[in-house]
N, C-alpha and C positions, 0 to 999 in steps of 0.2 A: 182237093183238086187231084185229078187222076190223069197222068201224062199218056201220050200216045204209046201204044204197044205195051202198056202196063197190064198185068193180068191180075184179076181179082176173082177168086173162085167162090162158089156158092157158100153162103153162111158167113162170109167174112164181114167184119164191121169196121168201117173207116170213119173216124170222127176227128174233125179239126186237124187234118193231116194232109201231107203232100206226097204223092207217089210219082216219082219221075219216070220218064220213058224207060221201059224195060224192067221195071220193078215187078216182083211177083209176090202176091199175098195168097197163101194157101187157104183151104177150106176151114172155116171156123176161126180163123185168125182175127185178132182184135188189134187195131192200130189207133192210138189216141195221142193227139198233140205231138206228132212225129213226122220226120222226113225219111222216106224210104227210097233207096236206089237199088237195094239188093233183094234178098229172098227171105220171106217169112214162111216157114213151113206150117203144116196143119196144126190148128189149135194153139199157135204161138200167140203171145201177148206182148205188145210193145207200147210203152208209154213214155212221153217226154224224151225221145231218143232220136238219134241219127243212125240209120243203117246205110253204110256206104255201098258202093257198087259191087264190092267183093264181099260184103257182109252177109252172114247167114244167121238167122235165129231158128234153131231146130224145132222139131216137133214137140209140142207141149212145153216149150221153154218160155220163160218170162224175162223181159228186158225193160228196165226202168231207169231213166236219167243216165243213159249210157251212149257211147259212140262205138259202133261195131263195124269193122274192126276199129280198135282204139286208135285215136289220132296220135301219130308220132311227130312231134314238132320239129325233130331233126331232119325229117324227110321233106325234101323239096320237090315240087313238080318238075317235070322235064322242061328244059329251056328257061328255067328260073334264073334271072340275072344274078350274078355274084354281087354286083354293085349297081345301084340305080343311078341314072344321070342326075346331076345336080342342077 
């Protein structure tokens, strides 16, 4: 599935993956079983991974079974309640 305004350049291969709106997949990049919100540069390879909206996989880099940038469980989203109603 490729979201609106996602960019996929020539020669890129997307298999069993989701590209959210604004994602960028460079020329010759390979994406398998992954979720991409950020940027994959030329000839990068991503497998079984989540690439966040600020995540970048550089040219000729490989990423497997990872989260980029790595998830920090201590980090809370804005407006996250300190306590949930009971």
